[in-house]
C-alpha positions, -999 to +999 in steps of 0.1 A: +000+000+000+028+024+009+048+017-023+019+021-048-004+045-030+017+068-008+054+066-019+069+093-040+078+085-076+115+085-066+108+058-039+086+038-062+113+038-089+138+027-063+120-001-047+094-015-071+104-041-096+106-029-132+078-053-142+056-035-117+062+000-129+043+019-157+059+015-191+068+052-192+086+052-159+120+039-168+143+056-193+159+024-207+149-009-221+168-040-232+180-041-268+191-072-288+221-055-305+230-026-282+225-042-248+201-014-239+185+016-256+162+045-247+126+034-239+105+050-266+075+053-241+094+071-214+079+104-201+086+122-168+057+129-145+057+166-154+059+159-191+091+180-195+112+149-205+100+123-230+113+100-257+099+098-292+091+068-313+126+067-328+141+062-293+156+097-289+151+124-264+128+153-274+104+161-301+093+137-329+110+140-363+096+129-396+107+100-418+113+103-447+130+136-440+109+165-453+123+182-484+144+212-477+153+201-441+189+202-429+191+175-403+219+173-377+220+143-355+240+146-322+254+114-309+273+104-277+265+096-241+248+114-212+266+146-220+247+147-253+215+134-238+221+161-212+214+143-179+219+175-159+191+193-178+155+184-169+136+201-197+140+186-232+137+221-247+168+233-228+193+205-238+222+215-260+209+198-291+175+216-287+191+249-281+216+244-309+186+240-333+172+274-321+206+291-323+211+279-359+175+289-368+173+323-352+209+336-350+224+320-381+195+323-405+187+287-411+150+281-403+153+247-421+177+232-396+165+203-374+187+189-346+181+154-332+193+144-298+205+108-302+226+107-271+222+077-248+235+078-212+263+053-207+270+045-243+306+041-252+319+046-287+312+009-293+274+013-287+274+046-305+290+030-336+263+003-336+236+029-331+248+049-361+250+019-383+215+006-374+195+037-368+211+071-372+221+068-409+185+057-416+173+091-404+189+108-434+212+132-415+231+159-433+256+159-405+265+136-375+280+154-345+299+133-320+304+146-285+317+122-259+350+112-242+344+101-206+324+070-214+353+054-232+375+059-201+355+034-181+361+003-203+398+011-198+395+009-160+391-028-158+418-052-147+442-056-177+433-093-181+397-082-188+405-054-213+388-065-246+382-051-280+344-056-277+342-042-241+333-077-228+353-071-196+332-039-189+298-044-205+274-072-197+240-081-211+210-064-195+203-080-162+165-084-160+165-114-137+139-112-109+154-129-078+130-151-060+131-130-029+121-099-049+087-114-054+080-101-019+081-063-019+091-063+018+121-085+011+129-064-020+128-032+000+153-048+024+174-062-005+177-028-022+187-012+011+214-038+018+226-044-017+215-080-025+187-069-048+195-049-080+185-013-080+165+001-109+196+019-122+215+016-154+251+010-143+245-021-121+223-037-148+247-032-177+283-032-164+307-057-147+317-041-114+337-072-105+362-065-132+371-030-121+409-025-116+421-018-080+446+006-095+432+030-121+465+045-129+480+012-138+449+002-158+450+034-179+487+028-186+482-008-197+448-004-213+453+023-239+427+041-261+432+019-291+396+007-293+383+043-289+405+052-319+393+022-339+356+030-332+361+066-343+378+056-375+351+031-382+324+057-375+342+081-400+343+053-426+307+044-421+295+080-424+317+086-454+303+055-472+268+069-468+279+104-479+273+119-445+298+144-430+310+136-395+321+162-369+342+154-339+343+177-309+367+182-280+350+173-247+348+197-217+346+191-180+346+210-147+373+198-122+359+220-094+328+200-086+347+174-065+334+143-082+349+118-107+360+146-131+382+161-104+403+129-101+438+132-117+436+098-135+403+107-151+416+141-162+447+125-177+424+102-197+402+130-208+432+148-221+444+117-239+410+112-255+407+148-266+441+146-283+430+114-300+397+130-312+417+159-327+442+135-343+415+113-359+396+144-372+428+156-388+438+122-403+403+115-415+397+151-427+366+155-405+350+186-393+367+195-360+348+215-333+371+225-305+345+231-279+365+228-247+382+262-248+349+278-254+330+262-225+338+279-191+346+257-161+326+280-138+309+255-114+277+276-116+273+262-152+276+226-142+253+200-128+284+179-118+319+176-132+308+161-165+273+174-171+263+210-176+231+225-162+206+246-182+229+276-182+258+255-193+238+239-220+229+273-234+265+283-236+274+249-251+248+252-278+259+288-286+295+276-289+286+247-312+264+270-333+293+293-339+316+264-348+290+249-371+280+282-387+304+279-417+291+244-424+254+252-423+259+284-443+276+264-471+248+238-474 
């Protein structure tokens, strides 16, 4: 009675089993090829966040693409999805669309937010191959970095080209004790029942290295490079320009992004992104110097808030202006 009649939506999402929750309540669902994907039926209680039928955050977009539309698809992880921004209309892809329409004279621009929290370049590559290129984009914009650090932080014997040491299939098993809500409440509190959260359902915590510095030294960024190169080749084969961007973070928030080993990896990945863009002759968008590290603009060390998303969108619009004006 407490859980389904009196508890807050936050407590219900924490303690109820997924099969007991409304279909629109959870952001993610299992996916045969990607492990997991955005739940097309998701909608927040206040209606400010929702996913569309294509499995992306924000407003619906038409297929086939309407004649005269210049479509940009933004790909990456939670820093493209914009986890720190509650209102779909205030994410950087949504605001980028408005900047390009209003300030850069392109009312025909449409920007799709195809970011998926937690996706590494491996999942993003598959997403582009199976979905994004079918949406007839005129440009694909990649913005990510941090998610490809985590697969490198496994014990070296578990470092694998397909992320098998880091990623696991979606865990949808209902333990026998979770059939009782009282026991499930106790299990969630003590850790022997899985929480309704993405990370424990999709990653292998048992393989995390005890020494992240050693892991990053031994587990280099080769698979990140390979995936970026494959992404460039895939887009080129379909005649779609690919843009890579440097990734920004705020070290002052005191969380993961403030740790020295993470910052070293971020620098390595930004340098690699720039190198791949140069070698593959891709559009390079050097965002990091344009996005202030003022903590007031950040939700946490990796995700901006609404104010940060607005500056991020404005910076991307300035960087993309020559491209959209030439189309």
